[in-house]
N, CA, C and O of each residue as an XYZ file, in Angstrom:
376
protein
N      16.785     -8.736     -1.957
C      15.470     -8.299     -2.379
C      15.349     -8.541     -3.880
O      16.237     -8.201     -4.662
N      14.229     -9.133     -4.254
C      14.021     -9.401     -5.677
C      13.618     -8.127     -6.405
O      13.022     -7.225     -5.816
N      13.943     -8.061     -7.669
C      13.602     -6.891     -8.480
C      12.178     -7.022     -8.982
O      11.783     -8.108     -9.406
N      11.396     -5.961     -8.950
C      10.051     -5.981     -9.494
C      10.081     -6.253    -10.991
O      11.086     -6.005    -11.658
N       8.977     -6.762    -11.510
C       8.929     -7.146    -12.908
C       8.543     -6.044    -13.864
O       9.002     -6.040    -15.007
N       7.716     -5.109    -13.438
C       7.293     -4.116    -14.411
C       7.114     -2.756    -13.771
O       7.107     -2.643    -12.546
N       6.971     -1.732    -14.578
C       6.794     -0.374    -14.093
C       7.997      0.474    -14.441
O       9.062     -0.039    -14.786
N       7.814      1.766    -14.344
C       8.888      2.680    -14.711
C       9.244      3.631    -13.580
O      10.094      4.505    -13.749
N       8.603      3.471    -12.431
C       8.782      4.435    -11.358
C       9.586      3.893    -10.198
O      10.655      3.310    -10.383
N       9.064      4.090     -9.003
C       9.752      3.794     -7.762
C       9.535      2.343     -7.324
O       8.431      1.815     -7.453
N      10.570      1.710     -6.817
C      10.444      0.367     -6.256
C      10.360      0.479     -4.736
O      11.102      1.252     -4.130
N       9.463     -0.285     -4.117
C       9.368     -0.294     -2.672
C       8.679     -1.543     -2.181
O       8.075     -2.281     -2.960
N       8.771     -1.779     -0.879
C       8.142     -2.928     -0.235
C       6.797     -2.488      0.324
O       6.685     -1.438      0.956
N       5.774     -3.314      0.082
C       4.453     -3.100      0.652
C       4.186     -4.205      1.659
O       4.459     -5.376      1.395
N       3.652     -3.828      2.815
C       3.294     -4.767      3.872
C       1.800     -4.661      4.124
O       1.241     -3.564      4.132
N       1.153     -5.803      4.330
C      -0.291     -5.839      4.572
C      -0.538     -6.569      5.889
O       0.014     -7.644      6.121
N      -1.374     -5.979      6.754
C      -1.644     -6.566      8.063
C      -3.133     -6.829      8.263
O      -3.987     -6.202      7.635
N      -3.418     -7.783      9.164
C      -4.770     -8.123      9.612
C      -5.680     -8.465      8.431
O      -5.283     -9.225      7.548
N      -6.899     -7.912      8.407
C      -7.844     -8.290      7.349
C      -7.402     -7.814      5.969
O      -7.867     -8.354      4.965
N      -6.532     -6.836      5.890
C      -6.009     -6.429      4.578
C      -5.130     -7.551      4.019
O      -5.203     -7.872      2.833
N      -4.308     -8.138      4.875
C      -3.491     -9.286      4.466
C      -4.388    -10.450      4.036
O      -4.132    -11.094      3.019
N      -5.432    -10.711      4.811
C      -6.342    -11.813      4.480
C      -7.030    -11.587      3.139
O      -7.162    -12.520      2.346
N      -7.462    -10.376      2.883
C      -8.186    -10.090      1.637
C      -7.283    -10.074      0.412
O      -7.705    -10.479     -0.671
N      -6.047     -9.611      0.568
C      -5.138     -9.585     -0.585
C      -4.464    -10.933     -0.808
O      -3.979    -11.220     -1.902
N      -4.439    -11.756      0.234
C      -3.801    -13.055      0.124
C      -2.288    -13.005      0.217
O      -1.609    -13.956     -0.171
N      -1.758    -11.912      0.726
C      -0.301    -11.798      0.873
C       0.043    -10.890      2.050
O      -0.702     -9.969      2.386
N       1.180    -11.172      2.662
C       1.648    -10.378      3.797
C       2.542     -9.230      3.348
O       2.565     -8.170      3.973
N       3.277     -9.449      2.260
C       4.169     -8.405      1.756
C       4.517     -8.685      0.308
O       4.339     -9.794     -0.195
N       5.013     -7.662     -0.342
C       5.493     -7.807     -1.718
C       6.370     -6.619     -2.068
O       6.254     -5.543     -1.482
N       7.241     -6.835     -3.026
C       8.050     -5.758     -3.594
C       7.396     -5.362     -4.909
O       7.100     -6.218     -5.743
N       7.171     -4.072     -5.095
C       6.526     -3.589     -6.318
C       7.320     -2.428     -6.894
O       8.080     -1.762     -6.192
N       7.130     -2.203     -8.163
C       7.655     -1.014     -8.817
C       6.448     -0.222     -9.280
O       5.643     -0.699    -10.080
N       6.333      0.983     -8.773
C       5.159      1.806     -9.041
C       5.327      2.629    -10.304
O       6.442      3.015    -10.656
N       4.226      2.897    -10.984
C       4.275      3.839    -12.102
C       4.708      5.217    -11.588
O       4.479      5.551    -10.425
N       5.315      5.988    -12.434
C       5.827      7.304    -12.043
C       4.728      8.250    -11.564
O       5.002      9.166    -10.789
N       3.485      8.042    -12.014
C       2.408      8.955    -11.618
C       1.789      8.613    -10.260
O       0.854      9.291     -9.835
N       2.274      7.603     -9.581
C       1.815      7.282     -8.228
C       2.721      8.040     -7.263
O       3.847      7.623     -6.994
N       2.215      9.160     -6.748
C       3.058     10.047     -5.942
C       2.597     10.224     -4.499
O       3.349     10.750     -3.679
N       1.371      9.795     -4.169
C       0.852      9.915     -2.806
C       0.308      8.562     -2.358
O       0.136      7.651     -3.168
N       0.039      8.443     -1.058
C      -0.593      7.218     -0.569
C      -1.940      6.991     -1.241
O      -2.290      5.855     -1.561
N      -2.696      8.059     -1.457
C      -3.985      7.931     -2.136
C      -3.833      7.393     -3.548
O      -4.620      6.551     -3.982
N      -2.826      7.873     -4.266
C      -2.538      7.346     -5.607
C      -2.193      5.859     -5.530
O      -2.618      5.070     -6.374
N      -1.422      5.489     -4.513
C      -1.023      4.094     -4.351
C      -2.241      3.210     -4.099
O      -2.363      2.137     -4.691
N      -3.138      3.653     -3.228
C      -4.356      2.884     -2.962
C      -5.174      2.728     -4.241
O      -5.672      1.639     -4.524
N      -5.317      3.795     -5.011
C      -6.057      3.720     -6.280
C      -5.388      2.739     -7.238
O      -6.076      1.972     -7.912
N      -4.068      2.751     -7.306
C      -3.326      1.829     -8.173
C      -3.503      0.389     -7.709
O      -3.702     -0.515     -8.520
N      -3.427      0.183     -6.379
C      -3.608     -1.164     -5.839
C      -4.991     -1.711     -6.169
O      -5.124     -2.885     -6.514
N      -6.008     -0.886     -6.069
C      -7.381     -1.335     -6.344
C      -7.545     -1.841     -7.766
O      -8.448     -2.635     -8.032
N      -6.706     -1.409     -8.676
C      -6.782     -1.834    -10.077
C      -6.064     -3.157    -10.326
O      -6.102     -3.677    -11.442
N      -5.417     -3.705     -9.312
C      -4.598     -4.907     -9.500
C      -5.376     -6.213     -9.433
O      -4.799     -7.281     -9.638
N      -6.652     -6.150     -9.155
C      -7.441     -7.377     -9.116
C      -8.525     -7.314     -8.063
O      -8.552     -6.421     -7.216
N      -9.411     -8.279     -8.139
C     -10.572     -8.314     -7.249
C     -10.188     -8.333     -5.774
O     -10.840     -7.684     -4.957
N      -9.135     -9.074     -5.427
C      -8.737     -9.148     -4.020
C      -8.279     -7.785     -3.494
O      -8.542     -7.451     -2.339
N      -7.604     -7.005     -4.322
C      -7.173     -5.666     -3.909
C      -8.349     -4.688     -3.914
O      -8.440     -3.824     -3.042
N      -9.234     -4.819     -4.877
C     -10.439     -3.981     -4.909
C     -11.229     -4.183     -3.620
O     -11.717     -3.221     -3.027
N     -11.350     -5.418     -3.194
C     -12.081     -5.736     -1.967
C     -11.347     -5.195     -0.731
O     -11.973     -4.611      0.155
N     -10.045     -5.385     -0.672
C      -9.267     -4.953      0.496
C      -9.257     -3.436      0.663
O      -9.266     -2.931      1.786
N      -9.238     -2.712     -0.454
C      -9.132     -1.250     -0.407
C     -10.414     -0.559     -0.864
O     -10.379      0.589     -1.307
N     -11.549     -1.260     -0.757
C     -12.829     -0.716     -1.219
C     -13.194      0.583     -0.505
O     -13.770      1.482     -1.118
N     -12.868      0.692      0.773
C     -13.171      1.902      1.541
C     -11.874      2.438      2.146
O     -11.507      2.055      3.257
N     -11.182      3.316      1.431
C      -9.907      3.835      1.934
C     -10.010      4.511      3.304
O      -9.003      4.644      4.000
N     -11.211      4.937      3.700
C     -11.379      5.595      4.997
C     -11.116      4.647      6.168
O     -10.840      5.104      7.277
N     -11.197      3.333      5.937
C     -10.960      2.384      7.028
C      -9.599      1.703      6.916
O      -9.349      0.703      7.589
N      -8.731      2.230      6.081
C      -7.373      1.704      5.934
C      -6.393      2.746      6.465
O      -6.473      3.923      6.114
N      -5.478      2.306      7.302
C      -4.424      3.180      7.797
C      -3.125      2.794      7.099
O      -2.977      1.669      6.621
N      -2.194      3.730      7.047
C      -0.927      3.459      6.374
C       0.227      4.083      7.149
O       0.064      5.060      7.881
N       1.387      3.489      6.964
C       2.621      4.028      7.529
C       3.682      4.020      6.438
O       3.855      3.033      5.723
N       4.376      5.125      6.328
C       5.494      5.241      5.394
C       6.769      5.127      6.211
O       7.020      5.943      7.098
N       7.567      4.125      5.917
C       8.800      3.878      6.674
C       8.546      3.937      8.178
O       9.284      4.579      8.925
N       7.483      3.253      8.605
C       7.089      3.072     10.006
C       6.564      4.326     10.695
O       6.522      4.386     11.924
N       6.164      5.325      9.917
C       5.557      6.534     10.472
C       4.156      6.677      9.898
O       3.985      6.716      8.680
N       3.149      6.756     10.770
C       1.770      6.896     10.309
C       1.649      8.097      9.380
O       2.276      9.133      9.602
N       0.832      7.947      8.333
C       0.694      9.011      7.338
C      -0.716      9.007      6.756
O      -1.333      7.949      6.631
N      -1.230     10.192      6.397
C      -2.548     10.278      5.748
C      -2.441      9.917      4.265
O      -1.345      9.869      3.707
N      -3.583      9.667      3.641
C      -3.601      9.322      2.219
C      -3.061     10.441      1.333
O      -2.692     10.192      0.185
N      -3.009     11.653      1.841
C      -2.480     12.777      1.064
C      -0.952     12.858      1.114
O      -0.349     13.678      0.421
N      -0.329     12.010      1.930
C       1.131     12.071      2.110
C       1.870     11.656      0.843
O       1.488     10.689      0.185
N       2.930     12.388      0.502
C       3.763     11.984     -0.636
C       4.574     10.742     -0.279
O       4.925     10.534      0.882
N       4.866      9.923     -1.278
C       5.618      8.692     -1.036
C       7.015      8.715     -1.658
O       7.715      7.702     -1.652
N       7.415      9.856     -2.189
C       8.758      9.968     -2.783
C       9.806      9.581     -1.750
O       9.775     10.073     -0.622
N      10.719      8.719     -2.119
C      11.796      8.305     -1.241
C      11.439      7.208     -0.254
O      12.310      6.736      0.477
N      10.174      6.790     -0.216
C       9.767      5.736      0.714
C      10.431      4.418      0.343
O      10.620      4.112     -0.834
N      10.780      3.648      1.358
C      11.338      2.308      1.142
C      10.318      1.230      1.480
O      10.358      0.126      0.937
N       9.387      1.571      2.401
C       8.416      0.589      2.862
C       7.111      1.297      3.196
O       7.112      2.351      3.831
N       6.007      0.716      2.768
C       4.688      1.240      3.113
C       3.865      0.086      3.656
O       3.758     -0.969      3.029
N       3.284      0.299      4.832
C       2.461     -0.716      5.479
C       1.011     -0.259      5.500
O       0.720      0.920      5.699
N       0.112     -1.201      5.293
C      -1.326     -0.943      5.357
C      -1.922     -1.814      6.452
O      -1.597     -2.996      6.562
N      -2.809     -1.218      7.273
C      -3.399     -1.937      8.398
C      -4.732     -1.294      8.746
O      -4.981     -0.151      8.363
N      -5.601     -2.014      9.471
C      -6.881     -1.441      9.880
C      -6.682     -0.452     11.028
O      -5.624     -0.430     11.656
N      -7.700      0.365     11.300
C      -7.605      1.288     12.439
C      -7.375      0.508     13.733
O      -7.887     -0.599     13.904
N      -6.616      1.088     14.621
C      -6.323      0.448     15.903
C      -7.338      0.911     16.936
O      -7.839      2.034     16.883
N      -7.627      0.029     17.869
C      -8.449      0.412     19.006
C      -7.637      0.147     20.256
O      -6.767     -0.723     20.267
N      -7.911      0.870     21.271
C      -7.156      0.690     22.503
C      -8.080      0.648     23.693
O      -9.280      0.903     23.585
N      -7.517      0.329     24.801
C      -8.340      0.263     25.991
C      -7.500      0.214     27.223
O      -8.032      0.156     28.331
């Protein structure tokens, strides 16, 4: 795993699926988060500041789902100790 280039906080892998992957232009990346990013909601806010493609992908957090280490989690969930966070659209079933 490559080392992130900047930041002073936690390092982790981010995964993007479906239209989130299409809008960000990447399937995954390793990032180092600032120390003040402590919840999924904080992470989404931080991601939105990374450029137009992320602003577009995360424009409406209500339609983005997330999983911390493969367990679904709400935006209020803490991310301390997480190794991997995945973002994906809501699922439908039938």
